[in-house]
N, C-alpha and C positions, 0 to 999 in steps of 0.2 A: 503494499499500499504506500501512496505517494500523498503526504498532507502536509499544507502550509498553514503557519500558524501565527498569531500576531497578539501580543499583550501590550496595552498602553494606558493600563486604567490607574496607575501611581506615578511617581517620578521617574519611575524604570521604564525603559522602552525596549522591547524586544521582539525578534522575529526567529521562528524555527520552522526548519523543514525536517519532516520525519518521513524516512524511505525505508520501508520494510523492518520497522523497529529501531534502525539507526537515527539518532537526532543530531542534527547540527545547530547551533545557535548563535545569534549574535544578540549581545546584551549591552547596555549601557544607561548608568543612571544620569539623566540628564534632563531635568526640568525645564519645562517650557520649548523642548527641542523635538518633542516628538514628531511632527510634521515634517521636520527637516531630515530627520534621521531614519524613518521607517521604511519609507520606499528604497533607498539605496541598500539598507539591510534585506529586504526582499529580494530585490534584483540581483545583489551579491550571492546569496544563498541559492538561487536558482541557477545563475551562471555557473557557480561552482560546481552544481550537479549536473550542468549541461540539460537544463529542463527549461521549458516553458510552461505558462499557467494552464494551457490546454492537457498538458501531459499529466496534471495532477488527477486525484482521485477525489479529493475534497478539501476543504478549507475549513479552520476552526480559528476562532478568536475569543479574547477574554471579554464577555459580555457584561462585565461589572459584577458586583457594584464598586465605584470608585470614584475618582474625578470625573465629573460630568464630560468636561472637554476631552480627557483622556479615553474614556469608553466611547465617545462619539467617533474620536478619530479611527479608532479601531474597527468601529461597526461601518463606518464610511468606505474605508479601505478595502475591508473583505466584501462588503457589498459590491463595490466596484469590480473587483476581480471576478467575484461569482458571476455577476451578470455577463461580464465579458468573455468569460471562458464557460459558461454555462456548466457551474460547479455547484454542488450541494455544500452546506454550511453547517458545522456543528457549533451552536453557542456553548461556552464553557464559563462556568462562574469563575470569578477573579479568586472569591474565597477558597473554592476547590483546588485552586492551581497552588496556592500557598500550602493547603493540607497536602496535597500529592508531594509537593518537593519536599515537604517535611517527611512523609513517609518513606519516600526514597531515600532519605539520607539518616534516617534514624529508625529505632526499633519499637518506639511507640505506636498505638494502634488507635488512639483517639486524639483529636486536634481540637483545642478550643479557640478557633479563628477570629480575631477581633482586629479590624481595621480600623485606624483613624478616621471618623467620617467628619470631622470638623463639628462646630455647632454645638459641641459638649456632647457629641453622640459617636457611636463606635457601628459599623458594620459587623455583624455578629454571625456565626455559623458553627455549628458543632458536626464534625466529620470523623467517621470511624473508617477504617483500612478494610475493604471487603474481602471475600475468599480469593478474588483474582489479584489483589493487591492495589485496588484503586480507590481513590477517596470517594467515600458515599455519605451524602447528607442526611444526619438524623434531625427530623422536624422541620423547621423553616428557617431561611435566613432572615435576618431583621435588621432594621436600622433601630437603635436604642440608645438612651443614656447607659453607662457602665452600670449603673446601680440598679437597672431594671431589666437586666438578662434572664431570660429563664434558665432555672438552676436545672443542669441533667442529674440524673442517679447515678452517675459513674465517675471515676476518675480520668484525667486527661493532661496534656502538656499545652500551654497556651502558643498560640503561633500568631505572629503580626504585630503592625505598627501601633495598634491599639493597647498593647500591653505596654509598650514603652511609655504611654502617656495616662494611662488608667489601671497600671499593674495593682497599687493599693486597693483601688476600690474592687476590682475584679477577683484579687486574692481573697479579699474579705467576704465577698459576695459567694465565692464558691466554696469557702469554708473548708479548706483542706483537700479539695477534689482535684486543684491543679498544683501538681507537685512543683514545679518549675515552668519557664517560659524562655520563648525565643522572639525578641522583639524586633530584630534586624532583618530578616528575611521579607524580600519583595517578590510579587509575584513575576512569574517567568514564562515566556513562550513556550520553552522546552516541556514544562509541565501541561500547558494548553495542548500542546500538540498530542502529548501522550493520552491527555483524558479525551481529547478530539479523536483520536484514532479509536478508542475503547467505545465512545460514544457511538460512532459511526457503526461500528461492529453490533452496537445494541440498538441500531436502527433509530437513533436520535438526530439525524442530520436533517436539516430544513431546506426549503427553497431560499432564494435570496429574500422574497417578500416576507419571511419571517425570520429572517437572521435580525433580530432586534436587541437593543441594550436593556439591561436590568439595572435600574437607579436605585430601588427600594425606597425611595422617598420621591414625591412629585415636586416638592420645593427645592430641591439641588436642581432642577431645570430650569427655574426661574430666575430672572434675572436679578439683581440686587434691589432695583426700583420695585419690584413685584412682591418682594416679601414684605 
């Protein structure tokens, strides 16, 4: 299988190309530079592999939650490629990508994923490693104050930037269910590609018209003057 993936929902900008399980990635932490960097990253990956978009089987993108502008960039680019090359698309949660990257590098099987959502809130999702080794959502993702998260009935490890901002609140709320946390990881296109290929196998690909972002809160999409 050949799949191209994009992730631009945070200050990290990345693209990845999966070919029969092997993943190549371009990654940079470059706030406000995503529109400048992402297309050259994609072109470089395809050129290195000697491929054109028409040679791919599918596309995947980090559909959010995250920065409204960043999620919109990934959505627009993937929609454009999908339309031009007539390719199916697998939308992948940015929180799931963080969980997958954690599972690929650590032995833990449960991730309490929290991304800083600004406005005194976090993007929150609880993920477990399924029997195939992929991140599987338990319950629903949410945007919420850290003090109001739904408390799971089991233990796990904290992952994501929200832990860097609200660790004390989250640890107190979870009451010993989180032994420690990793606040530094940012979502990567390599994890989007891996989950995208798995989603494609599970029949989760959609047409370009259904490849839409997930913001979790409507007011993120509003201009400051409209809030």
